[in-house]
C-alpha positions as CSV (number, residue, x, y, z in Angstrom):
1,M,157.4,159.8,59.0
2,G,155.8,161.0,62.2
3,W,158.3,163.5,63.6
4,S,159.8,166.8,62.6
5,M,162.6,169.1,63.7
6,T,160.4,171.8,65.3
7,K,159.6,171.9,69.0
8,P,156.3,170.5,70.0
9,K,153.8,173.2,71.1
10,R,153.1,173.4,74.8
11,K,149.6,173.5,76.2
12,K,148.8,176.6,78.1
13,K,148.2,176.1,81.7
14,R,144.8,177.4,82.9
15,K,145.1,179.7,85.8
16,Q,143.3,178.2,88.7
17,L,141.0,180.7,90.4
18,F,140.8,181.0,94.1
19,P,137.2,181.2,95.6
20,S,137.7,184.9,96.3
21,Q,138.7,185.6,92.7
22,E,136.0,183.5,91.2
23,F,133.4,186.2,91.2
24,Q,135.8,189.2,90.8
25,N,134.3,190.5,87.5
26,L,130.6,190.5,88.7
27,K,129.0,193.8,89.2
28,G,127.1,194.8,92.3
29,P,123.9,196.8,92.1
30,K,124.1,200.2,90.5
31,R,124.2,202.9,93.2
32,E,121.4,205.2,92.0
33,R,121.4,207.3,95.1
34,M,125.1,208.2,94.8
35,I,124.5,209.2,91.1
36,A,121.5,211.3,92.0
37,E,123.3,213.1,94.9
38,R,126.3,213.8,92.7
39,K,124.1,215.2,89.9
40,A,122.0,217.2,92.4
41,K,125.1,219.0,93.6
42,G,126.1,219.6,90.0
43,F,129.4,217.7,90.0
44,T,130.8,215.6,87.2
45,Q,132.6,212.4,88.1
46,A,135.9,214.1,87.5
47,Q,135.0,217.1,89.7
48,L,133.8,214.8,92.5
49,G,136.9,212.7,92.2
50,K,139.1,215.7,92.5
51,L,137.3,216.8,95.7
52,V,137.4,213.3,97.2
53,G,141.0,212.7,96.2
54,C,140.6,209.9,93.7
55,S,140.1,209.5,89.9
56,A,137.0,209.8,87.9
57,A,137.4,206.2,87.0
58,M,137.1,205.3,90.7
59,I,133.9,207.4,91.1
60,S,132.5,205.6,88.0
61,S,133.4,202.2,89.5
62,L,131.8,203.1,92.8
63,E,128.6,204.3,91.0
64,L,128.4,201.1,88.9
65,G,129.0,198.8,91.9
66,R,132.2,197.4,90.6
67,A,134.3,198.7,93.5
68,N,133.7,199.3,97.2
69,P,134.9,202.5,98.8
70,S,137.8,202.7,101.2
71,A,137.1,204.3,104.6
72,E,138.8,207.5,103.5
73,I,136.8,207.8,100.3
74,S,133.5,207.0,101.9
75,M,134.1,209.6,104.6
76,Q,134.9,212.2,102.0
77,L,131.8,211.3,100.0
78,E,129.6,211.6,103.0
79,I,130.9,215.1,103.8
80,I,130.9,216.4,100.2
81,L,127.5,214.9,99.3
82,A,126.0,215.5,102.8
83,T,124.4,212.1,102.7
84,A,124.8,209.2,105.2
85,F,127.0,206.2,104.2
86,F,124.2,203.7,104.2
87,E,122.1,205.9,101.8
88,L,125.0,206.1,99.4
89,F,126.0,202.5,99.7
90,P,122.9,200.5,100.7
91,D,124.4,197.2,99.5
92,L,127.4,197.2,101.9
């Protein structure tokens, strides 16, 4: 016989990606200048994050090009690292 008492399994629906979410996991270019400036000042990512007012994970994401800084974070980084915005984030 072809039927049983159990429920048939449902197929999982694939989540449709919007164009803006399609490339969400791609990394941008690594921001070498930001890393060099941070190390030249002698800060760890955690120390710089504390001074800027964000987490060490956010600093790491900024350095790896996974995230773009907000206006507040970018202004704080400019002041603390004494470097222009376009030198820290040449890809923006």
